[in-house]
MIVEXFI-859692 format. One record per residue: x, y, z of N, C-alpha, C, O, CB in turn. Coordinates in steps of 0.02 Angstrom, whole numbers. Each point is the difference from the previous one (the first is absolute). Glycine has a CB too. Layout:
residues N
     n_px     n_py     n_pz    ca_px    ca_py    ca_pz     c_px     c_py     c_pz     o_px     o_py     o_pz    cb_px    cb_py    cb_pz
        X        Y        Z        X        Y        Z        X        Y        Z        X        Y        Z        X        Y        Z
...
***
This chain:
residues 215
     n_px     n_py     n_pz    ca_px    ca_py    ca_pz     c_px     c_py     c_pz     o_px     o_py     o_pz    cb_px    cb_py    cb_pz
     2735     -942    -2520      -73       -3       -8      -25       68      -23       15       51       32      -24     -141       58
      -29       91     -144      -26       63      -27      -68       16       32      -47      -39       -5      108       19     -105
      -65       78      142      -62       22       33       -7       75      -10       47       38       12      -40     -131       74
      -66      115     -106      -14       72       -6       52       38      -42       15       58       14      -69      -65       98
       81      -27     -163       49       33      -42       70        3       28       43       34      -27     -136       30      -17
      105     -100      100       66        0       32       23      -72        8      -40      -46        3       15      155       57
       91     -117      -56       29      -65       17       11       -3       75       40       38       27       16      -47     -141
      -93      -35      147        4       -8       73       51      -55       15       -8      -57      -21     -113       96       37
      172      -21       22       52      -48       19      -24      -34       64       10       25       55       84       43     -109
     -126     -125       46      -33      -33       56       39      -59       28      -27      -42       34      -81       78      -82
      173      -39       32       43      -51       29       -5        2       76       -1       54       30       79      -46     -129
      -81      -67      133       -8        0       73       55       39       37      -14       31       52      -40     -141      -64
      115      109      -14       53       38       34      -13       75       -4        9       36       49       73     -128      -75
     -103      116      -33      -18       70       -7      -56       18       47        1       54       31       36      -56     -151
      -87      -41      126      -56       14       43       21        0       74      -30       35       40      -46      -85     -126
      126       10      103       28        1       68       33       68       14      -10       29       54       28     -154      -59
       21      150      -43       30       66        8      -53       54        7        6       45       41       93      -83     -107
     -151       33       26      -55       48        3      -34       -2       68      -20       51       27        3      -61     -151
       10      -50      152      -31       -7       66       40       38       53      -29       33       43      -16     -145      -76
      111      108       29       42       36       48      -10       75       -8       -4       37       49       89     -130      -51
      -88      117      -60       -8       71      -12      -69       26       21       -6       56       24       86      -67     -119
     -130      -30       88      -68       21       21       -6        5       76      -39       40       26       -7      -93     -129
       83       12      139       -6       -5       73       19       66       33       55       25       -9      -30     -148        3
      -71      151       44       13       65       32       55       -5       52       27       52       21     -145      -21      -40
      136      -92       41       52       -8       51       70       -6      -31       49       -4       37     -133      -52       35
       90       56     -138       66       -1      -32       33       67        9      -27       52      -19      -13     -137      -65
      101       85      113       32       64       13       32       29      -63        1      -32      -52       21       -6      170
        3       99     -111       25       37      -58       58      -34      -35        1       -5      -61      -38      109      116
       85     -128      -17       58      -32      -29      -20      -63      -39       22      -10      -57       50       55      150
     -114      -86      -63      -23      -61      -34      -42       17      -61        5      -34      -51       -4      -27      160
      -41      113     -105      -41       20      -57       44       18      -60      -13      -23      -56      -76       66      135
      140       -3      -68       45       18      -55       35      -61      -28        6       -7      -61       11      119      113
        7     -156       -9       36      -59      -23      -44      -45      -43       21      -26      -52       51       32      154
     -134      -16      -79      -45      -44      -37      -21       33      -66       -7      -34      -51      -34      -16      159
       30      115     -107      -18       35      -62       56       -5      -51      -13       -5      -60      -60       84      125
      135      -78      -41       57       -9      -45        0      -70      -30       14       -8      -59       52       91      128
      -82     -133      -29       -4      -69      -25      -56       -8      -51        7      -36      -49       40       -6      159
     -102       76      -98      -56       -1      -48       23       27      -67      -16      -29      -52      -67       43      146
      121       40      -94       26       29      -62       44      -49      -37       -6       -7      -61        0      119      112
       49     -147      -15       44      -49      -32      -41      -57      -29       12      -21      -57       80       51      137
     -140      -55      -43      -40      -56      -24      -41       20      -61       -7      -38      -48        2       -9      165
      -23      108     -115      -38       23      -58       44        7      -61      -22      -11      -56      -56       71      133
      141      -41      -66       47        4      -55        9      -67      -35        2       -3      -61       56       96      120
      -54     -147      -19        4      -67      -29      -61      -14      -43        6      -25      -56       61      -14      154
     -126       57      -72      -62      -15      -36       -5       39      -65      -23      -26      -51      -32        2      161
       77       86     -109       -3       42      -61       41      -32      -56      -17        6      -58        1       97      129
       72     -135      -53       43      -29      -51      -36      -52      -42       21      -13      -57       76       33      132
     -150      -49      -50      -40      -47      -40      -30       33      -61      -15      -33      -50      -10      -31      154
       15      130     -100      -36       37      -52       46       42      -43      -23       40      -41      -76      -39      116
      164       -9      -66       49       36      -42       24      -45      -56       -6      -62        3       41      132       96
       -7      -39     -150       28      -39      -55       60      -40       23       43       26       35      -84       61     -117
       45     -150       61       57      -42       16       12      -47      -58      -44      -11      -42       20       20      167
       83      -37     -127       15      -49      -52       52      -49       26       38       14       46      -65       70     -137
       28     -143       59       46      -52       20       69       13      -28        8       26      -55     -102     -108       60
      145       64       34       70        5      -23       37      -64       17      -21      -38       43       19      165      -29
       57     -137      -48       44      -57       16       61       27       37       28       52      -18      -67     -116      -84
       58       29      154       59       21       39       44      -61       12      -20      -57      -10      -46      150       66
      128      -79      -35       47      -52       17        8       -2       76       20       50       30       40      -38     -141
      -76      -69      142       16      -10       70       70      -29        5       29      -17      -51     -152        0       81
      151       11       30       66      -33        5        1      -72      -26       53      -28      -13      -31      101      111
      -83     -102     -105       -2      -71      -20      -37      -12      -65      -11      -58      -19       16       30      139
      -25       80     -155      -34      -11      -63      -47       56      -18        1       54       30        7     -175       -8
      -50      109      -73      -46       51      -25      -67       -6       37      -20      -55       20       77       54     -134
      -90       58      121      -65        1       34      -43       55      -31       25       46      -32       26      -90      139
     -115       38      -96      -47       51      -21       -8       52       55        1      -16       60      -62      -67     -133
       53      145       52      -11       54       48      -52       49      -26      -30      -11      -52      148       -1       92
     -128       65       -3      -50       51      -17       30       69        5       37       14       48     -130      -89       -8
       79      117      -87       19       71        2      -64       41        2      -48      -15      -34      157       -7      -29
     -107       76      103      -58       46        5       24       70      -18       22       37       44      -78     -108       47
       54       89     -154       27       65      -21      -36       59       31       30       53        8        4     -107     -114
      -97       46      123      -37       57       28       27       23       67      -12       57       21      -88     -100      -80
      138        0       93       29       20       65       47       59       -9       12       38       47      -23     -156       -6
       39      126     -101       50       52      -11      -30       63      -30       37       47      -15       46     -136       -1
     -149       91        9      -30       62      -25      -60       20       44      -53       21      -25       91      -49      -93
      -28       21      182      -54       13       49       12       67       34       56       18       17      -72     -141        0
      -39      159       -7        0       61       41      -48      -10       58      -60      -12      -11       89       85      -90
       -4      -67      162      -43       -4       59      -19       71       22       43       44        5       12     -153       31
     -119      119      -23      -23       64       25      -27       -9       71      -49      -36       10       21       75     -128
       61       -7      165      -21       -4       70      -44       60       18       23       57       -3       83     -121       32
     -168       50      -11      -46       54       20        8        7       75      -25      -40       39      -58       16     -134
      117       77      115       20        8       70      -58       28       42      -44       36      -24      163      -18      -13
     -115      -37      102       55      -34       34      -14      -74       12       46      -39       13      -17      147       40
      -92     -126      -58      -21      -67       20       33      -55      -40        7      -56       25     -115      105        8
      129      -35      -95       25      -54      -43       74      -12        7       26      -45      -34     -116       73      -44
      125        9      120       73       -9        3       20      -72       17       42      -28      -36      -33      147       71
      -35     -150       18       19      -70       13      -19      -47      -57       37      -46      -16      -49       69      138
      -46      -12     -152      -23      -41      -56       49        6      -58       17      -50      -32     -136       66       68
      143       45      -51       48       11      -54       67      -33       16       31      -28      -45      -88      136       18
       78     -106       89       63      -33       19       -4      -74      -14       49      -30      -24      -30      116      113
      -76     -117      -75       -8      -70      -15        1      -14      -75       31      -49      -22      -96       37      127
       32       53     -143        0       -8      -73       70        6      -29       17      -34      -49     -133       80       45
      157       -4       34       69        9      -25       43      -62       10       52       -7      -33      -63      129       58
       -9     -167       20       36      -63        7       -6      -41      -64       45      -40      -16      -65       42      140
      -35        6     -160      -10      -37      -62       21       43      -60       35      -24      -45     -130      -40       97
       74      126      -53       15       46      -55       61       42       18       -5       62        5     -117      -59      -41
      178      -36       46       58       33       28       32       51      -47       34       46       23      -14     -147       43
      -32       95     -131       29       47      -47      -50       55      -21       14       39      -45       59     -130        4
     -130       94       74      -52       48      -19       21       72       16       34       13       50     -120     -101      -30
       64      134      -62        1       70       18      -58       12       49      -51      -34       -3      103       68     -110
      -43       14      157      -52       12       51      -21       73       -2       41       45        0        7     -137       73
     -114      102      -74      -28       66        4      -40        9       63      -22      -49       31       17       54     -155
       -4       57      145      -36       14       62      -54       53      -13       11       50      -34       91      -79      102
     -160       16      -39      -55       48       -2      -25       10       71      -13      -49       36      -20       14     -155
       25       97      139      -28       16       65      -70       27      -11      -10       50      -34      125      -25       84
     -163      -58      -20      -71       20       -8      -35       -6       67       18      -41       42      -18        3     -163
      -49       80      130      -39        0       62      -74        6      -17      -20       42      -40      116        9      105
     -135      -93      -34      -72        1      -12      -33       59       35       15       15       58      -13     -140      -70
      -46      159      -25      -40       54       30      -67      -28       21      -36      -30      -40       94      117      -32
      -74      -77      135      -63      -26       26      -58       41      -26        7       59      -17       52     -100      121
     -117       10     -107      -61       34      -23      -58      -18       46       -1      -53       30       43       51     -150
      -90       48      124      -57       -9       44      -62      -25      -35      -51      -14       32       98      103       38
      -44      -95     -137      -61      -16      -37        7      -66      -38      -21       -6      -58       -2      128       48
       52     -173       43        1      -67      -28       67      -19      -31       40       43      -17     -160      -30       -2
      130      -78       12       64      -25      -24       14       20      -73       58        3      -20      -69      -98      101
      -41      107     -119       10       17      -70       34       68       -8       27       14      -54     -127      -81       25
       99      108       81       30       66       -4       70        3       31       33       52       -2     -147       -4        6
      137     -104       24       68       -3       28       51        5      -57       -7      -34      -51      -32      -36      148
       88      113      -89       49       11      -52       70       -3       30        8       -5       61      -89       77     -126
      131      -70       22       70       -5       21       39       58      -30       -9       16      -59        1     -142       69
       51      155       30       45       53      -25       70      -28       -7       26      -30       47      -97      120        7
      101      -81     -112       68      -24      -13       48       58       13       -6       53      -30      -35     -138      -57
       89       74      133       46       53       21       68       -4      -35       33       51       -9      -92      -50      118
       79      -61     -128       68       -9      -25        2      -59      -47      -28      -53       14       77      102       92
      -17      -40     -164        7      -54      -49       72       -2      -24       26       49      -27     -147      -36       -9
      154      -69       46       68      -11      -26        0      -69      -32       10      -51       33       45      126       56
      -67      -77     -154      -10      -62      -37       48       -3      -59        6       48      -37     -128      -51       71
      158      -53      -42       45       -7      -58      -40      -11      -64      -62       -6        1      151      -41       73
      -54       45     -129      -32      -12      -65      -36      -68        1       29      -50       19       59      119      -77
     -152      -69       38      -39      -61        0      -16      -25      -70      -37      -48       -8      -12       84      116
       77       -5     -159      -13      -20      -69       25      -71      -13       59      -15        9      -50      136      -46
      -55     -165       16       19      -68      -16       17      -43       60       29      -54       -8       10       97      -98
      -55      -21      166       19      -36       61      -59      -40       29      -57        8      -21      142       82       44
      -68     -133       24      -50      -33       43       -6       43       62       47        4       40      -22     -122      -85
      -81      152       54       -9       45       58      -41      -37       53      -54      -26      -13       60      129      -62
       22     -103      136      -34      -31       57      -11       53       53       48       27       28        5     -140      -53
     -116      128       39      -17       47       53      -15      -39       64      -37      -50       -2       -9      133      -82
       74      -61      139      -10      -34       64      -39       46       47       21       56       15       85     -122      -30
     -164       42       38      -41       36       49      -39      -52       40      -41      -35      -29       32      139      -47
       21     -110      141      -29      -56       37      -76       -5       -2      -27      -55        1      125       65       72
     -133       47      -75      -72       -1        5      -32       34      -61       15       58      -15       -7      -58      141
      -51      -36     -161      -40       29      -54      -70        8       28      -41      -47       -4      112       -5      -89
      -85      110      120      -64       12       34      -50       34      -47      -38      -33      -34       98       41      144
      -59       59     -112      -45       36      -45       27        4      -71      -38       14      -47       -2       52      145
      104      -79     -106       31        5      -66       23       70      -17       30       11      -54     -100     -104       18
       58      142       79       16       69      -16       75       12       -8       21       40      -42     -123       -6      105
      143      -69      -24       73        9       -5       25      -24      -69       36       37      -33      -25      -51      158
      -31      -45     -146       22      -26      -64      -26       43      -57       35       11      -49      -32     -127       97
      -64      141      -42      -28       42      -52       40       63      -11        4       26      -56     -116      -71       84
      143       71       26       41       60       -5       73      -15      -18       31       37      -38     -106       17      121
      100     -110      -56       71      -15       -8       15      -28      -69       49       20      -32      -41      -41      154
      -48      -25     -147       16      -35      -62        8       48      -60       47       -9      -38     -109      -90       83
       18      148      -54       12       47      -56       66       37        5       31       14      -51     -154       -1       42
      144        2       71       64       35        9       58      -46      -19       50       22      -28      -99       49      120
       42     -135      -77       52      -49      -19        2       -7      -76       54       -4      -29      -70      -58      138
      -42       59     -141       -3       -9      -72       25       61      -38       15       -5      -60     -111      -72       77
      102      134       17       30       58      -31       74      -11      -18       29       36      -40     -109       35      104
      110     -123      -33       71      -13      -10       13      -54      -52       56      -24       -6      -37       58      123
      -69      -52     -156        8      -49      -53      -53      -53        2      -31      -12       51      153       34      -49
     -132      -55      -59      -51      -52       -5       30      -68       16       42      -25      -37     -104       92      -49
       40      -99      141       27      -66       17      -30      -54      -47      -52       10      -31       66       26      151
       21      -93     -124      -28      -57      -35      -48      -39       45      -42      -37      -24      146       30      -47
      -96       15      136      -43      -33       48       -1       42       64       51       25       22      -26     -140      -71
      -84      122       78       -7       37       63      -33      -46       51      -54      -28      -12       45      139      -48
       41     -119      117      -22      -46       52      -10       39       65       42       41       18       19     -139      -73
     -115       85       89      -13       29       66        4      -56       51      -36      -50       -4      -37      143      -44
      116      -84       98        7      -48       55      -33       30       61       19       54       22       89     -101      -69
     -155       11       75      -34       24       60      -14      -58       46      -12      -56      -23      -40      151      -41
       54      -83      128      -11      -53       49      -74      -18        6      -19      -58       -5      121       96       67
     -143       13      -51      -72      -10        6      -35       51      -46       18       58       -2       -7     -100      122
      -61       18     -156      -38       43      -45      -74       -2       20      -24      -50       26      107       30     -120
     -117       74       81      -72        1        7      -31      -11      -69       31       16      -51      -26       62      151
      -65     -105     -101      -35       -8      -64      -11       68      -32        4        7      -61      -61     -111      103
       42      154       -2      -12       68      -25       62       26      -36       -4       25      -56      -78       -3      150
      140      -28      -61       62       25      -29       20      -38      -63       23       30      -48       13        4      161
      -45     -100     -112       17      -39      -59      -42       21      -60       26       10      -55        5     -105      130
      -95      102      -64      -45       19      -56       18       68      -27       -1       11      -61      -90      -80      111
      109      115       -6       16       68      -21       64        1      -42        2       32      -52      -58       13      156
      107      -79      -80       64        1      -36       -6      -37      -67       25       24      -51       36      -18      161
      -93      -64     -109       -6      -39      -62      -44       35      -52       11       -8      -60        4      -96      127
      -63      142      -44      -42       37      -47       40       54      -36       -7       11      -60      -93      -33      132
      142       56      -33       39       56      -29       63      -25      -36       21       28      -50      -64       46      142
       74     -127      -65       63      -26      -28       -7      -76      -10       29      -39       38       39      132       19
     -106     -114     -107      -14      -71       -8       61      -44      -14       -2      -60       13     -108       94      -54
      164       -5       16       59      -40      -15       45      -12       60       46      -41       -4      -51       87     -111
       -8      -12      171       41       -9       59      -13      -70       30      -58      -19       10       57      144       13
       55     -161      -10       -6      -66       32        8        8       75       50       27       24       -4      -85     -128
      -95       35      142       -1       11       72       12      -67       35      -34      -50      -13      -45      148        0
      127      -98       59       14      -58       42      -14       19       72       22       53       23       67      -96     -104
     -126        1      116      -18       15       69       -3      -65       39       -8      -54      -29      -57      156       -7
       71      -97      102       -5      -59       43      -71      -12       24      -17      -55       22      135       73       13
     -161       33      -38      -69       -7       23      -44       55      -29       24       55      -15       17     -108      121
     -104       37     -115      -50       49      -19      -52        2       55      -36      -49       12       55       30     -137
      -22       76      160      -48        9       54      -63       33      -26        2       38      -48       92      -30      132
     -151      -22      -52      -65       19      -31      -19       73        3      -33       24      -46        0     -136       75
       51      148       24      -30       66        9       52       52       21       56      -15       19     -163      -41       12
       84      119      -34       36       58       26      -44       33       53      -61       -1       -5      124       18     -105
      -31       13      161      -39       38       47      -10       72      -25       22       16      -55       21      -87      150
      -75      112      -54      -16       69      -22       62       41      -13       -2       50      -37     -103      -57      101
      162      -12      -34       63       37      -10       41      -29      -58       55       23      -14      -54        5      136
      -28      -79     -155       35      -29      -57       52      -51       18       43      -15      -41      -64      119      -16
       20     -131      118       47      -52       20      -31      -69      -14      -60      -10        9      110       86       79
       -7     -123     -108      -23      -67      -17      -22      -37       64       35        2       51       42       -4     -151
     -134      -31       96      -26      -40       55       -3      -73      -21      -29      -15      -52      -38      113       94
       98     -145       -4       35       10       63       71       29       -7       25       32       46      -92     -125       -2
       98       82     -102       65       32      -12       52      -17       52        2      -55       27      -62      146      -82
      103      -42       68       52       -8       52       17       67       33       50        6       35       -4     -104      -97
      -88      149       50       15       66       26       40       40      -51       -1      -15      -59       -1      -29      176
       37       95      -93       42       42      -43       69      -30       -4       37       -2       49     -102      105      -17
       84     -128      -91       64      -35       -8       59       47       13       51      -22       27     -104      -54     -111
       47      139       65       54       48       13       10       12       74       57       -1       25      -81       55     -133
      -30      -44      144        4       11       72       27      -62       36       41        5       45     -137       75      -52
       74     -139      -14       22      -61       33       73      -16      -15       33      -35       39     -150       -7      -45
      143       69      -49       70      -11      -17       46       51       33       56      -18       19      -93      -31     -127
       15      111      114       47       54       17      -21       45       57       42       38       25      -11      -42     -141
      -92        2      139      -21       48       52        2      -31       69      -15       33       50      -57       25     -133
***
């Protein structure tokens, strides 16, 4: 379902997984496990939007039609640490031959409104992205400041043929900001929440995905 410039994966099973992640009573181990499953399920959904073609194959009992997805072999996954690690692990179940890059970024808090919240990038280790399908994984698209800083650093490593952002929950504010600056980026999310609080956290959201996974 297309909403606010993003593809919302509103399948009931995905929404069940999201319900578990939103629940404040979900413990750390379960949170990581479910976030990993979300990544795998989102990987399935992304395949709908990749290039594919029909092929003929031989079964033990005759000929049959099949499908090949060549884009699976030219994918680069970018994990924005630390919150996206379980999400990336799930994506790797589908994109098993992908090259993987890592970016470490930390949001800098601001006292004068969400528009002034920024992100500092500390570490970038990204493979060549020229002619590739680049998939960035970040569970929460809140103010958009992280993607605004990270994506240009990724694009320094080559021009992709397609750039995809995978996020669990997005805010309308963050979606508008990213799509305005990078209109060609395809965004997949499980939910779009209406507001941000004064600290730039998505409401109702699910809290800090990094803290709930690892702290």
